[in-house]
N, CA and C of each residue as an Amber inpcrd file, in Angstrom:
protein
   240
  14.8240000   5.9270000   0.9820000  15.9020000   5.2260000   0.4700000
  15.3970000   3.8690000   0.0510000  14.7320000   3.1550000   0.9520000
  14.2920000   1.7510000   0.6380000  13.3570000   1.7740000  -0.6220000
  12.5500000   2.7620000  -0.8160000  11.5670000   2.8270000  -1.9880000
  12.4480000   2.7820000  -3.2260000  13.5780000   3.3990000  -3.2900000
  14.2940000   3.3570000  -4.4800000  15.0330000   2.0080000  -4.7480000
  15.5270000   1.2960000  -3.6420000  16.1050000   0.0410000  -3.8420000
  15.2120000  -1.0860000  -3.9480000  13.9490000  -0.9540000  -3.4780000
  13.0890000  -2.1110000  -3.4110000  12.7450000  -2.7340000  -4.7880000
  12.5050000  -2.0340000  -5.7560000  12.0480000  -2.5920000  -7.0750000
  13.1020000  -3.4910000  -7.6540000  14.3150000  -3.0690000  -7.5880000
  15.4380000  -3.9100000  -8.2520000  15.6110000  -5.0990000  -7.2850000
  15.7490000  -4.9400000  -6.1040000  15.9160000  -6.1000000  -5.2000000
  14.8320000  -7.2280000  -5.2450000  13.5700000  -6.5780000  -5.2520000
  12.4230000  -7.6220000  -5.4000000  12.4810000  -8.2140000  -6.7200000
  12.8220000  -7.6400000  -7.8030000  12.9330000  -8.2200000  -9.1100000
  13.9970000  -9.2910000  -9.1380000  15.2410000  -9.0030000  -8.5370000
  16.3830000  -9.9590000  -8.4120000  15.8930000 -11.3130000  -7.7250000
  15.0890000 -11.0730000  -6.6190000  14.7880000 -12.1660000  -5.7740000
  13.5100000 -13.0070000  -6.2860000  12.5230000 -12.2930000  -6.9180000
  11.2770000 -12.9310000  -7.1790000  11.0230000 -12.8850000  -8.6870000
  11.8090000 -12.1900000  -9.4610000  11.6420000 -12.2180000 -10.7830000
  10.4630000 -11.3120000 -11.4250000   9.9510000 -10.5820000 -10.5670000
   8.9130000  -9.6230000 -10.8750000   9.0820000  -8.1890000 -10.3320000
   9.0280000  -7.1430000 -11.1460000   9.3900000  -5.8460000 -10.7210000
   8.0080000  -5.1660000 -10.2760000   7.9650000  -4.9120000  -9.0010000
   6.7110000  -4.1590000  -8.5730000   6.6090000  -2.8090000  -9.1330000
   5.3690000  -2.3700000  -9.3150000   4.9950000  -1.0380000  -9.8260000
   4.3860000  -0.1690000  -8.8740000   3.9060000  -0.6350000  -7.7880000
   3.1870000   0.0240000  -6.7270000   3.2980000  -0.5690000  -5.2650000
   3.4250000   0.4020000  -4.3840000   3.5980000  -0.0850000  -2.9540000
   2.2350000   0.3720000  -2.2480000   1.8850000  -0.4090000  -1.3180000
   0.7120000  -0.1150000  -0.4280000   1.1250000  -0.1850000   1.0150000
   0.4000000   0.5370000   1.7520000   0.6590000   0.4690000   3.2630000
  -0.7720000   0.8790000   4.0090000  -0.8740000   0.3330000   5.0940000
  -1.9880000   0.6270000   5.9480000  -1.6880000   1.3100000   7.1650000
  -2.3950000   2.2750000   7.5770000  -2.1020000   3.1140000   8.7440000
  -3.2440000   2.9860000   9.6820000  -2.9450000   2.5650000  10.8810000
  -3.9630000   2.4590000  12.0180000  -4.1080000   3.8720000  12.5480000
  -5.2710000   4.5740000  12.1240000  -5.4730000   5.9160000  12.5000000
  -5.8270000   6.1230000  13.9980000  -5.9780000   5.0740000  14.7370000
  -6.2320000   5.1600000  16.1260000  -4.8430000   5.4980000  16.8190000
  -3.8520000   5.2360000  16.1970000  -2.4610000   5.3890000  16.8370000
  -1.6910000   6.3750000  16.0490000  -1.8680000   6.4220000  14.7200000
  -1.0440000   7.3170000  13.8010000  -1.7770000   8.1510000  12.9030000
  -1.3080000   9.2070000  12.4090000  -1.9780000  10.0980000  11.4780000
  -1.5320000   9.9280000  10.0180000  -0.4490000   9.1750000   9.8260000
  -0.0130000   9.0350000   8.4750000   0.6850000  10.1950000   7.8360000
   1.0600000  11.0540000   8.6280000   1.7970000  12.3220000   8.2440000
   3.0580000  12.1080000   7.4660000   3.8150000  11.0610000   7.9220000
   5.0020000  10.7020000   7.0620000   4.7550000  10.3580000   5.7090000
   3.6550000   9.5930000   5.5070000   3.4150000   9.0510000   4.0750000
   2.8800000  10.2800000   3.2510000   2.1040000  11.1620000   3.8510000
   1.6940000  12.3290000   3.1410000   2.9500000  13.2030000   2.6800000
   3.8080000  13.3750000   3.6100000   5.0370000  14.1710000   3.3930000
   5.8340000  13.5810000   2.2670000   5.8280000  12.2100000   2.2600000
   6.7370000  11.5250000   1.2890000   5.9420000  11.3180000  -0.0710000
   4.7830000  12.0050000  -0.2900000   4.1770000  11.9610000  -1.5670000
   3.3920000  10.6420000  -1.7860000   2.9920000   9.9050000  -0.6830000
   2.1840000   8.7100000  -0.9030000   0.7930000   9.2380000  -1.1750000
  -0.0680000   8.4100000  -1.8180000  -1.3780000   8.8080000  -2.2950000
  -2.3800000   8.1020000  -1.2840000  -3.2130000   8.9510000  -0.6160000
  -4.3390000   8.4930000   0.1350000  -5.3720000   7.9620000  -0.7100000
  -5.9380000   6.7750000  -0.5520000  -6.9260000   6.2290000  -1.4220000
  -8.1710000   5.9840000  -0.6660000  -8.1150000   5.8920000   0.6090000
  -9.4020000   5.5930000   1.3470000  -9.2140000   4.8230000   2.6580000
 -10.2890000   4.2360000   3.0460000 -10.1840000   3.4510000   4.3990000
 -10.6170000   1.9590000   4.0790000 -10.0270000   1.1280000   4.8730000
 -10.4370000  -0.3380000   4.7010000 -11.8060000  -0.5570000   5.4990000
 -12.3390000  -1.7770000   5.2500000 -13.6960000  -1.9990000   5.8840000
 -13.4860000  -2.6340000   7.1980000 -12.2440000  -2.9390000   7.6410000
 -11.9140000  -3.5520000   9.0250000 -12.2160000  -4.9930000   9.1370000
 -12.2390000  -5.6710000   7.9540000 -12.5500000  -7.0850000   7.9300000
 -11.3350000  -7.9490000   8.1830000 -10.1910000  -7.4680000   7.7270000
  -8.9040000  -8.1700000   7.7960000  -8.9980000  -9.2990000   6.8090000
  -7.8160000 -10.0750000   6.7840000  -7.6620000 -11.1270000   5.7390000
  -8.5350000 -12.2860000   6.0620000  -8.6680000 -12.6710000   7.2740000
  -9.3440000 -13.9280000   7.7280000 -10.5380000 -13.5870000   8.4090000
 -11.0770000 -12.3060000   8.5060000 -12.2960000 -11.9890000   9.2280000
 -13.4770000 -12.4900000   8.5870000 -14.6130000 -12.5620000   9.2750000
 -15.8390000 -12.9290000   8.6600000 -16.3450000 -11.8760000   7.7560000
 -16.9970000 -12.3610000   6.6160000 -17.5320000 -11.4780000   5.6200000
 -18.5790000 -10.4820000   6.2320000 -18.4730000  -9.2510000   5.8390000
 -19.4740000  -8.2710000   6.2720000 -19.3830000  -7.6860000   7.6530000
 -18.3790000  -8.2750000   8.5150000 -18.3360000  -7.8110000   9.8300000
 -16.9540000  -7.3180000  10.1700000 -16.7620000  -6.1550000  10.8540000
 -15.5590000  -5.5760000  11.2500000 -14.9850000  -6.4850000  12.3110000
 -13.6640000  -6.8560000  12.0740000 -13.0760000  -7.7560000  13.0410000
 -11.5640000  -7.1510000  13.4510000 -11.1590000  -6.2150000  12.6810000
  -9.9270000  -5.4090000  13.1280000 -10.1270000  -4.0180000  12.9120000
  -9.2050000  -3.2120000  13.4930000  -9.5020000  -1.7360000  13.3170000
  -9.5550000  -1.2290000  11.8080000 -10.3030000  -0.2540000  11.5170000
 -10.2760000   0.3260000  10.1940000  -9.0560000   1.1400000  10.0910000
  -8.4790000   1.0240000   8.8360000  -7.0800000   1.6260000   8.6160000
  -7.2070000   2.5050000   7.4780000  -6.3200000   3.4080000   7.2990000
  -6.2000000   4.3140000   6.0320000  -5.2520000   3.4130000   5.0650000
  -5.6620000   3.6690000   3.7450000  -4.8600000   2.8860000   2.6920000
  -4.0390000   3.8930000   1.9430000  -2.7130000   3.8170000   1.7870000
  -1.9980000   4.7030000   1.1200000  -1.1190000   3.8540000   0.0480000
  -0.9680000   4.5970000  -1.1880000  -0.2070000   3.9120000  -2.3020000
   0.9220000   4.8010000  -2.7670000   1.9820000   4.2220000  -3.2500000
   3.0150000   4.9120000  -3.8010000   3.5040000   4.2160000  -5.1030000
   3.2640000   4.8950000  -6.2110000   3.5800000   4.4200000  -7.5960000
   5.1440000   4.3570000  -7.7250000   5.6200000   3.2210000  -8.2330000
   6.9920000   3.0930000  -8.3990000   7.3630000   3.2480000  -9.9720000
   6.3600000   3.4030000 -10.8190000   6.4830000   3.4410000 -12.1890000
   5.3950000   4.4950000 -12.6900000   5.6670000   5.2710000 -13.5780000
   4.7760000   6.1290000 -14.2510000   3.5710000   5.4380000 -15.0030000
   3.9640000   4.2360000 -15.4640000   2.8870000   3.5290000 -16.1600000
   2.2380000   2.3820000 -15.3410000   2.2040000   2.6230000 -14.0590000
   1.6440000   1.6150000 -13.1150000   0.2470000   1.2200000 -13.4430000
  -0.5850000   2.0850000 -13.8360000  -1.9140000   1.8000000 -14.2030000
  -2.1400000   0.8320000 -15.3230000  -1.3920000   1.0970000 -16.3810000
  -1.4310000   0.2600000 -17.5870000  -0.8070000  -1.1190000 -17.2470000
   0.2060000  -1.1520000 -16.4970000   0.8620000  -2.4510000 -16.1510000
   0.0610000  -3.2740000 -15.2860000  -0.8100000  -2.5900000 -14.3750000
  -1.6670000  -3.3670000 -13.5770000  -2.9600000  -3.9130000 -14.2740000
  -3.3000000  -3.2700000 -15.3240000  -4.5560000  -3.6230000 -16.0350000
  -4.2360000  -4.4850000 -17.2670000  -3.1620000  -4.9580000 -17.5500000
  -2.8260000  -5.8300000 -18.6230000  -3.5460000  -7.1260000 -18.4890000
């Protein structure tokens, strides 16, 4: 339900309509089954560096990365 409402609400607040959602799943605790069931696209694993971690070294758990397109034209809109 939130996926349907999010693009419009985000655009109203920030003036930009998102075309893609991303989420990270800690596979040490969760399998990501709900994302698979909801048609999210598994794209791979993180390197485990985190936003502020040292370059080239794992500082946080490795997570699965899942994406959910909000627009059929998401690829062309992201590469403009």
